[in-house]
Structure formats: C-alpha cells, structure tokens
N, C-alpha and C positions, 0 to 999 in steps of 0.2 A: 618709202612709197606712200604717196598721198592717198587719203581715204575719202571717198565720196558717198554721200547718202544715196540709198537705193530708192528713196521716195522723195517727193517734193517737200520743200520746207527746210528747216534748219537741221543740220547734222547733229546727231545726238550728243557727240562729244563736244561740239561747239556750244551746244545748249548748256551742258553741264558746266563747262568752263566759264561761260558768260553769265550764268545765273548763280554761281556759288555763293556770292555775297548776299544775293536776294534770298536764297533759301535759308541761309544762316539767320537772316533778320526775321524771316517768317517763323522759323522754329523758336527764336527767342521771344516772339510775340505770343506764343502759346498755341499755335495751330498744330493740330494732331499730326505726329510724325507719320502715321499710317497713310496720310494723304499722299505721301511720296513713296511709301513702301508699295502701294498698289500699282505704281508705274512699272514695277519689275515685270519682265516678260517671262512667263513660265516656259521652260524648255525641257523636253524629256530626253533622257540619255539611257541607253541600255549597255550593260557590260556584256561580255561574251560568255561568262561563266560565274560561278560562285565567287564573291569578293575575296581577294587574297592579296598577298604582298606584291604580286606582279601587276595589280591594277588598282592598288589602294590610292594612287595619286589622284584619282577623280574625287575621292572623299577629302584628300588634303586640299585640293584646289577649291572645293566648295566651302570647307571650314575656314580657310584663310581669306575668304571673301574675294577670290580672284574672278568669280563669275558675277557676284552681286555688284562689284564696282563697275561692271560693264552692263549693268541693267538686267541681269539674267538671274532668274530663280530656277536653279537646276534641280530637276527631279530625277534621281538615280534609281535604276532598277537592275536587279541581278539578271544574268543571262542563262541560257540553256544550251550553250554550244555556239560555235562561231557560224555554223550554217544557219541556225535559228536567228541569231542576231543580225546577220547580213540580210536575211529575207525580211525580218521585221522592219529594219531600217529602210530597205528598198521599197517596201510596201507602204511606208509612211506611218507605221504604228508607233515609231519613235522618231524624233527630229534628228537625233545624232546618236552615235554609239561606236563601239569597236568590234572588229572581227579580225581573225588572223589573216594575214596577207594572202597566203595560198588559198584559203577557203573563200575569201571574198573574191579573189581572182577567178576561181572556178565558177562562182555564182554569176560573175559578170560574163564569163564565156557562155554560160547557159542562158543568158538574156536578161538577167536582173540588172536594172539600171541603178548604178551607184556612182557617187562622186567621192573621190579620195582627197582628204584634206591634210593629213599629217601622219607621220609614223610615230607610234607611241611605244614601240618596243622593237629593238633592232635584231632580235633573233627569236625564232619560234622554238629554238633549242630541241629540234628533232634529232633523233639518232639512237645510238645504242648505250645502254646503262648496264653496269656490272658491279658486283662486289669485288673490292680489291683482293679479298681472300680467294677469289676464283683463280688467281694466277694469270689472268689476262692482262697483257701489257701493251700489245699493239693490235691493230685491226687484223693482221694476219693470224693472230692467235684465235680468232673467232672460228676459223675453219675447224671442223670436227666437233664443234661445240653445239649444245642444245640451246635454242633460242625460243623465248616466249613472246609471241606477237598477237596483237589484236588486228584482225584483217581490216576492220573498218576504221582503224586509227589513221590519222593523217600522214604519218611517216611511212606506213607500210608499202604503198605503191612505189616508193623511191629507193627501196632497199637494194635492188640489183645495181642501180646507178651508184649508190653509196659504195657498194662492194667494189665495183670497177674503179672508181676514183681513189678508193683507199688501198687498192692493191691486193684484194683477196678474192677467192672464188665463192660466191654466194651459194652455188650448188652443193658445196661441201658443208653447209650449215644445216643442222637438223632443226627445222622450224616446227614448233608446236603451237597450234592455234589455241589461245586462251581467252577467257572473258576479261574485260577490262577491270572488273571488280576483284579479280584474283591475280592479275598480272604481277603486281609488286610482290605479293605473297609467295608465288611460286619461285621467284628469284631468291627471296630471303630464306625460304625453306630448302633452297638448293635443288629444287626439282628441275630447274633449268640453269644454264650457266650465265645467261644474260637475257635482257629483254630489250625490245625496241619501243620507243615511246616519245612523248614530249618531256624531256628531262626536267623542265621547269615545274612540271606537275608531280613528278615522281621523286626526284632527288631530295627536296626538303623533307618529305615524309620519311624517307629511308634514313637520312642523316639524323633526323630527330629521334629515330628509334635506336641510334647508336652505331650505325654501320658506316664504314668508309666505302665510298663508291668511286668508280672511274667512269668516264664518258667518252664516246666518240661522236661528236656532233657534226651534222651535215655541213654546217657553216665552215668547218675547217677542211673540208674536202671538195672545194669548188662547187658547193651547192648552197648558194646564199638565199636562205629562206627568212624573210623578215617576219617579225611578230605582229603585234596588234597594229591595225590601221584605223585612224579616225575617219568615219565615213558618214555621208548623208545622202539625200536624194538629189539628182541633178537639178530638179525643179527648185529645191531649196537654194542650191548654189547659184542658180541663174537669177533668182528673184531677190535673194537676201544675202548678198555677198558680205555685207557688214556684219550680220549676225554670224555667218560662218567664220569670219575673221575673229570675232570676239570669242566665240566658243573655242576656236583653235588656239588662240593666244592664252586664254584662261587655262585650257587643258595643259599646254606646254609649261605654263608657270607652275601648275600643280606638280607636273613631272619633275621639273627642276628642283622645286622645294623639297619634295620627298627624297630625291637622291642626295641632297645636302643636309637633310635633317631627319635622320632615321628615327630617333627616339620620339620626337614630337609627332612625326607622321604616324607612328605606332599608337600613341595616345589618342590621336584623332580617329584612327581606324577603329580601335577598340571601343571608343565612345559611340561611333556610328554603328558598329556591328558587335555588340557586347558578347555574343556567343563565340566570336572568334578568339577572345582572350580569356575564356573561362578557366582554362587550365594552363599550367606552366608549359606543358608540351605544345599546346596550340600557340602560345606566345612565342616559343622557340621556333616553331615551324614558320610562323609569320616572319620572324627575323631573318631566317634563311631565305625565304622567298624574296624579301626586300633586298637582301645582299646580292642574291643571284640576279635579280632584275637590274640592280644598279650596275653590276658587272657587265651585262650584255649591252648596256647603253653606252659603253665607252667606245664608240666608233668615231672615226675621223669626221663624219658629217656634222656632229654636234658642235664642232668648233669651226669648221670651214664654211658651211652653208646654213647653219643654224639648227637648233634642237627641233626635231620633227622632220627634217629633210632626209632624203635617201640618195644613194648612189644610183642614178637611173640606169647605168649599164648593168649593175648587179640586179636591180629590180626587174629589168627586162629579161635577164637570164632566168630569174625565178619564174616569171610569167611563162616563158617558153617551156620550162620544166613541167609546169602545171598543165599547160595545153597539150604537150606531147605525151604526157603520162596519164592524165586523168580525163582529157577531152575525148570526144567521140570523133570518128573519121569525118574529116571536112571542117572541124572546128578550127577557128583561126584566133590568134592572139588579138586582144582588144587594142585599139589605137590609144596608147597611153597619153598622148597629147590632148585627147578629148576628155579623159576621165580623171587624170592626175592633176590636181591643182595646187600641189605643194609649193611650187615656186611663188605663187601669188599669196598663199596663206602664211608661209614661213618667212622667207626672205630675210633671214638673220634677225628676226624680231626678238627671239629669246636666245640670247647669246650665252655661251659658256666660256669664261675666261680661263687662262692657263692655270691660275690658282684654284679656280673651282674644279677644273678637270682633275687636277692632282688630288683634291679632296674626294671627288667622286670615285676615282680609282682606289683610293685608300679605303673608303667605305664599302666598295664593291669587292675588295680582295677576299673577304671570307666567302663570298659567293663563288669566286673562281676556285677557291680551295674546296668548297663543297662539291663542285663538278669534278674534282680529282685531277 
C-alpha cells in the first residue's frame, strides 16, 4: 500500500531516504547531532493499567528504536483502568494508547469518539479461575459451588451467557460479592471454590505463589472478547494518517519482538520499570505474564492478515455482546466501518512467518500451562 504525505511538501520517508548521505556528511563535519534529534516529534501514549508483562511490548518497541526510526519520541504513561484510558485518549489528553476492546466499545456506544488502529492482545482472558485442588474439572462442576465475584469487574455481566454456552445452570452457583483487593485471597484461603475475573491479571500472581490453577475462559465458549486495542481520536486519524501508520507499525514491531525475545524484553522492562524486578517473585510473575500474553497472541489472524488485525465477524459478535448486555435500552452497535481502521493500518505490514509462529507457540506454551 503506497503512503502519501498528509501535508504539502516532501514525504518524510522520502526525505530521509534522499538525504541520508547528506546527513552523514554533515555529521562528519562536526555539526551537533542534536540538530537532528530535535526533529523528533513527541507523541504521548497511555497504557490501560500498571505496566506488566501483558503490555511490556510498548517499552520493548521504544527501547529498540522502532519509534525513533520513524521520527517519534514516545512518552509512555501508566494507566488507571481501561475506562480511564479510553476517556483520556478520546478527550485528547494522550495522542494514542490502549484500552480493552469491550471497555472501549462501551465508551464508543456511550458517545466517546474513538478511532481503532490495531489489536494489541487477542484475548481479554475473562472467565472463571479455580485451584486444581478444588476438584473442579468441567464447567458443570461449578454448579453447587461458591463463587467470589466483583460486581463492577468487566466479566461479571456476562456470567449468565457464559453459563448457558458452557452448559451449566448459573442459578445453581452461590455467588459471593467480594472486593477486588481480596478476590484472589478468598480463593486461595478456600473461602470460595472459584472466582470470576480477568485471568491474565490473577493467574500469574497465584501461580507465582505456588498454586496450580484451572480456567474456563469466555473465548472458549463462543464469547470472543478481544484484549487491548490501539486507539486514538478520529481527528488524529483524519488529519495525520501517516503518524497513525507509524505509531501502529512501531507498536506491532514491539509486540513481535517481545513475543520472540522474552529474555531481552524482560531486561528492557526491568530497566524501564526497576521496581517491577526488585524481587525474584516479581520477576517470576513478569515471566508468567509474558508467557501468557504470548500464548493468547497465537491466533490465525497474525499469519493470515497480519499482526494487529482481527476477525471482523468475531469482533462484531463481541460488540453485540457488549451492546446487548451493557448498553441502555435503545443503544445500537457502532458502525464498525467508520471507526475500525485496521485494514488500512495493518494490511500485512508486520508479518509472522511459519517459523516465527512455531517459536512464538513454543515460548507461549508455559503461559498455556499456567492457565491450566
């Protein structure tokens, strides 16, 4: 796909290509390098939560120079939840960032203007988590059991649909409402038999503590909930498509590099976020988070239509689930053709070869094992 400048004058990439020799000559003559460093454009990016192995790829991409080689000086900020990140991006407080797909969808339904550029995670990993010592083996075994749930957690409204699709009676589950700060603890202490949650947030912590867990994820029961989406404002997409392409490509390069280079990605992350690697337990947890993230990324899209693309049929199914279960009466699903720009941003730019896919599956295998 050809790239055109969004403003008059020479295309930035053409300029770089055409002046490479000249720049080298000027540098050799002693002109201060900072004269060129100042041409980098500062771009702000917000994560959706505290930095962890499921989003460390943004630090990988920045450290490997994937943004700078495209003229971008990326400023990364931590997030305070996907609702907050979607709203901050939509309001223009950040140029780009990530939010979980179901959350961003609901914000769009409520009227927040967002433009969707790429998928950064192929599963929100919502569902049920239990200790293997509980004796639970199938979803049917959840009947008659005590469940710990946080009412405001993203997976909660979809539990009856999960039960129907998984073949058990949700009315036969004893649901105990708990605070999110103690949800994991009540399961470990066996005050409840299982909990509902985002497994990607809970499982690494529980496994690090030495417990074997099992999971029933919505994704496996005809409830395709995608994970993080790279988003920006519609105005940004309309006026600066090249910048959007550059940020998207650099982000996907970072995702790919992290999936294929776990050890180096960990070194980069701990250098950027020193407190994340202060103890052996934290480093182990980060490793499990990275393994789990790599595992959920092994979807057909990454080899068929490119890393960052989605199956639009499944994405629409997810949107309908959100609208029908979280929307207000009269709410309608957004027109995805007007807000989803993945076909223009992705288009097989960052490809995953068969050999790379095999390696990614190998590195993600411990993540699959952690999910039970």
